[in-house]
MIDRENBA-857877 format. One line per 10 residues: number of its first residue (from 1); their letters; for each residue x, y, z of N, C-alpha, C, O, CB. Coordinates in steps of 0.02 Angstrom, whole numbers, plus 50000, padded with zeros to 5 digits. Glycine has a CB too. Example, Ala and Ser with C-alpha at 12.3 -4.5 7.8 and 13.67 -1.06 7.14 Angstrom:
2
1) as) 50660,49716,50390,50615,49775,50390,50660,49835,50390,50712,49834,50423,50565,49776,50452 | 50642,49888,50354,50684,49947,50357,50645,50002,50394,50670,50057,50402,50704,49970,50286
This chain:
96
1) mkrprvykfr) 49434,51175,49363,49402,51125,49411,49447,51084,49443,49505,51073,49425,49356,51081,49378 | 49409,51057,49507,49445,51012,49546,49482,50941,49529,49459,50889,49506,49404,51001,49586 | 49544,50955,49546,49607,50895,49510,49594,50833,49581,49610,50838,49640,49725,50941,49506 | 49562,50778,49546,49573,50715,49571,49632,50708,49641,49690,50728,49634,49598,50675,49506 | 49607,50675,49709,49660,50671,49741,49680,50602,49718,49642,50562,49691,49651,50683,49814 | 49760,50590,49733,49788,50565,49716,49829,50521,49772,49860,50551,49816,49806,50601,49680 | 49830,50453,49770,49820,50397,49846,49924,50402,49818,49939,50414,49760,49746,50274,49835 | 49985,50390,49882,50031,50359,49876,50044,50291,49921,50051,50280,49981,50071,50402,49879 | 50045,50271,49890,50079,50192,49937,50169,50181,49930,50213,50195,49888,50036,50100,49889 | 50167,50148,49993,50236,50138,49993,50219,50065,50008,50171,50063,50047,50285,50184,50046
11) lfvaghamns) 50241,50007,49992,50249,49938,50017,50311,49900,50017,50352,49895,49971,50208,49902,49985 | 50313,49873,50075,50381,49835,50088,50367,49774,50080,50313,49750,50096,50415,49842,50154 | 50410,49745,50056,50405,49666,50030,50483,49649,50036,50533,49686,50033,50369,49652,49939 | 50473,49562,50048,50538,49521,50056,50549,49495,49995,50523,49441,49982,50536,49464,50107 | 50582,49523,49954,50607,49495,49879,50539,49462,49863,50487,49492,49876,50682,49431,49879 | 50538,49407,49837,50480,49354,49827,50420,49305,49855,50378,49267,49831,50503,49325,49811 | 50435,49321,49899,50399,49270,49964,50338,49275,49936,50319,49327,49909,50398,49297,50054 | 50303,49225,49938,50232,49225,49928,50203,49254,49952,50162,49284,49917,50203,49184,49934 | 50201,49271,50033,50140,49332,50052,50176,49411,50001,50135,49442,49967,50139,49352,50174 | 50246,49436,49999,50249,49493,49967,50230,49496,49901,50204,49550,49885,50305,49513,49971
21) lqavtnlktl) 50238,49428,49834,50211,49424,49775,50121,49451,49796,50097,49502,49771,50227,49338,49744 | 50084,49407,49843,50002,49417,49829,49987,49488,49850,49953,49528,49819,49950,49362,49875 | 50019,49498,49912,50038,49587,49934,50050,49602,49888,49995,49580,49874,50094,49616,49979 | 50071,49622,49837,50076,49677,49769,50026,49627,49719,50005,49675,49686,50178,49692,49728 | 50005,49590,49700,49971,49599,49662,49886,49623,49683,49844,49649,49647,49986,49546,49630 | 49881,49602,49753,49828,49639,49764,49826,49719,49779,49790,49755,49745,49804,49609,49811 | 49851,49734,49811,49852,49810,49818,49890,49856,49711,49888,49916,49700,49931,49823,49911 | 49911,49813,49669,49884,49825,49592,49790,49812,49588,49751,49848,49557,49930,49755,49533 | 49782,49781,49609,49715,49747,49566,49657,49813,49638,49605,49842,49622,49704,49608,49577 | 49682,49816,49692,49645,49883,49728,49636,49948,49696,49588,49986,49687,49682,49904,49788
31) canylpdrhe) 49701,49950,49679,49715,50024,49638,49660,50022,49599,49604,50048,49607,49787,50034,49589 | 49686,49980,49545,49666,49982,49467,49592,49980,49477,49567,50017,49434,49696,49916,49416 | 49534,49947,49523,49469,49940,49534,49421,49996,49575,49364,50016,49564,49468,49881,49564 | 49473,50014,49633,49450,50082,49669,49461,50132,49669,49420,50173,49689,49453,50089,49712 | 49521,50147,49644,49568,50220,49640,49611,50212,49559,49673,50207,49556,49641,50223,49721 | 49577,50211,49510,49597,50226,49420,49626,50268,49409,49583,50312,49403,49551,50239,49370 | 49691,50299,49398,49716,50347,49383,49738,50392,49443,49767,50446,49440,49676,50372,49342 | 49721,50364,49489,49723,50416,49554,49774,50397,49604,49771,50427,49658,49654,50417,49595 | 49839,50336,49591,49849,50315,49651,49939,50310,49608,49958,50306,49549,49792,50238,49687 | 49971,50312,49668,50073,50281,49656,50077,50256,49692,50054,50266,49748,50146,50321,49659
41) ieivdvyqap) 50118,50201,49667,50140,50134,49695,50207,50134,49706,50244,50153,49661,50126,50077,49653 | 50230,50114,49765,50321,50128,49775,50331,50048,49810,50295,50036,49858,50353,50215,49848 | 50380,49993,49786,50379,49937,49818,50453,49943,49828,50494,49963,49786,50347,49875,49784 | 50464,49923,49887,50528,49945,49933,50533,49864,49924,50480,49835,49913,50520,49992,50026 | 50589,49826,49926,50599,49757,49935,50655,49775,49994,50709,49802,49980,50624,49709,49859 | 50632,49750,50078,50698,49745,50129,50744,49738,50148,50777,49760,50196,50707,49733,50150 | 50757,49679,50077,50823,49635,50078,50865,49678,50038,50924,49665,50029,50818,49555,50045 | 50826,49751,50006,50888,49785,49959,50902,49851,49976,50947,49890,49961,50872,49788,49882 | 50838,49855,50022,50848,49934,50056,50824,49916,50131,50768,49935,50145,50790,50007,50016 | 50859,49882,50180,50821,49875,50258,50832,49922,50262,50778,49935,50288,50835,49835,50320
51) eralnegvmm) 50872,49996,50260,50859,50042,50304,50811,50087,50295,50805,50134,50334,50905,50071,50315 | 50777,50079,50250,50732,50128,50236,50652,50068,50277,50611,50104,50305,50737,50153,50127 | 50638,50011,50280,50608,49994,50312,50620,49999,50398,50572,49998,50436,50604,49946,50282 | 50684,50004,50419,50712,50040,50479,50682,50106,50510,50660,50116,50566,50777,50056,50464 | 50686,50142,50460,50664,50214,50465,50615,50214,50470,50591,50249,50514,50674,50256,50424 | 50566,50170,50425,50490,50193,50446,50439,50136,50466,50384,50118,50444,50455,50232,50384 | 50479,50118,50514,50479,50082,50570,50433,50026,50571,50391,50008,50613,50468,50122,50621 | 50456,49997,50495,50426,49920,50471,50467,49882,50505,50526,49894,50517,50427,49897,50389 | 50421,49816,50526,50477,49778,50574,50435,49708,50539,50450,49660,50574,50477,49794,50685 | 50406,49694,50503,50373,49636,50454,50342,49641,50384,50320,49698,50375,50320,49611,50487
61) tptllrispt) 50336,49612,50346,50319,49617,50296,50275,49555,50255,50289,49496,50258,50370,49636,50274 | 50240,49574,50232,50228,49639,50181,50199,49701,50219,50161,49684,50264,50171,49621,50118 | 50208,49779,50211,50168,49806,50262,50157,49870,50209,50203,49876,50168,50206,49817,50346 | 50111,49912,50205,50078,49950,50167,50071,50003,50211,50037,50010,50262,50021,49923,50139 | 50113,50045,50179,50088,50155,50191,50044,50163,50150,50038,50133,50097,50151,50232,50167 | 50023,50189,50165,49979,50236,50138,50004,50314,50157,49985,50343,50208,49905,50218,50167 | 50050,50344,50108,50091,50411,50124,50037,50453,50131,50027,50478,50187,50145,50439,50067 | 49987,50470,50064,49972,50528,50044,49885,50506,50028,49869,50459,49990,50028,50554,49978 | 49847,50540,50057,49839,50602,50081,49868,50581,50144,49874,50520,50153,49767,50634,50080 | 49898,50644,50215,49903,50628,50279,49840,50618,50309,49786,50636,50285,49937,50672,50312
71) pvrrivgtls) 49847,50589,50358,49890,50569,50393,49924,50498,50381,49892,50461,50344,49864,50576,50447 | 49993,50470,50410,50009,50396,50347,49954,50351,50404,49930,50358,50460,50129,50348,50335 | 49953,50303,50347,49892,50239,50367,49960,50171,50349,50001,50161,50305,49792,50236,50289 | 49942,50144,50404,49982,50062,50391,49934,49997,50394,49876,50004,50413,50042,50045,50458 | 49957,49943,50376,49925,49886,50379,49974,49829,50337,50012,49831,50288,49849,49898,50349 | 49954,49783,50381,50009,49705,50357,49975,49659,50336,49919,49645,50355,50053,49662,50415 | 50008,49633,50294,49968,49559,50255,49985,49568,50210,50035,49600,50193,49893,49542,50246 | 49932,49529,50170,49931,49531,50108,49886,49555,50068,49890,49541,50008,49937,49487,50093 | 49845,49588,50086,49781,49624,50070,49753,49611,50029,49745,49639,49975,49781,49677,50062 | 49725,49545,50056,49680,49502,50030,49608,49527,50033,49568,49533,49986,49687,49440,50062
81) qtatvlqale) 49596,49541,50112,49537,49564,50128,49519,49635,50099,49530,49679,50140,49534,49562,50197 | 49493,49657,50034,49486,49698,50003,49426,49756,50073,49450,49806,50099,49460,49661,49923 | 49371,49739,50087,49342,49761,50129,49368,49817,50186,49355,49877,50193,49324,49711,50148 | 49416,49763,50230,49457,49779,50294,49512,49820,50263,49524,49872,50293,49486,49709,50337 | 49545,49807,50212,49602,49861,50163,49585,49927,50174,49620,49967,50206,49598,49854,50076 | 49513,49943,50139,49497,50003,50115,49477,50040,50184,49484,50099,50198,49440,49998,50057 | 49447,49987,50227,49421,50045,50297,49492,50047,50320,49487,50103,50346,49353,50011,50373 | 49561,50029,50333,49602,50019,50378,49665,50067,50338,49717,50085,50365,49613,49937,50396 | 49641,50081,50269,49669,50137,50250,49630,50206,50258,49656,50261,50254,49686,50125,50189 | 49565,50192,50268,49514,50247,50257,49491,50276,50208,49471,50334,50210,49525,50289,50280
91) lesavi) 49491,50232,50145,49483,50223,50074,49410,50224,50053,49400,50237,49994,49513,50160,50053 | 49352,50212,50097,49300,50182,50084,49269,50257,50057,49237,50247,50005,49267,50136,50147 | 49268,50307,50069,49258,50384,50035,49290,50397,49984,49263,50436,49944,49275,50439,50072 | 49345,50374,49971,49362,50375,49900,49348,50335,49835,49355,50355,49777,49414,50373,49902 | 49333,50291,49849,49295,50241,49814,49262,50263,49744,49232,50312,49765,49242,50219,49860 | 49249,50261,49687,49215,50299,49665,49136,50260,49640,49091,50294,49615,49259,50332,49615
């Protein structure tokens, strides 16, 4: 039996800034609704790990990277427009 594809995300945030908190909430909701049991989320606070942001080329927060499956996709913002986020991250075909 084929295992379902797992999507790995890395969200870069700036501490507890309102936009960052909204992005975290929106990403968790999106994953729960569209990728249940098929996602992993890593949250990176650029205040705590600025070198990681620089290494990934992240210059603004919040920035979401879809790490897996490749190729890497990125979107900047609060992730509040679900249809736009699904399209930008090429997740439309992943939706159950």
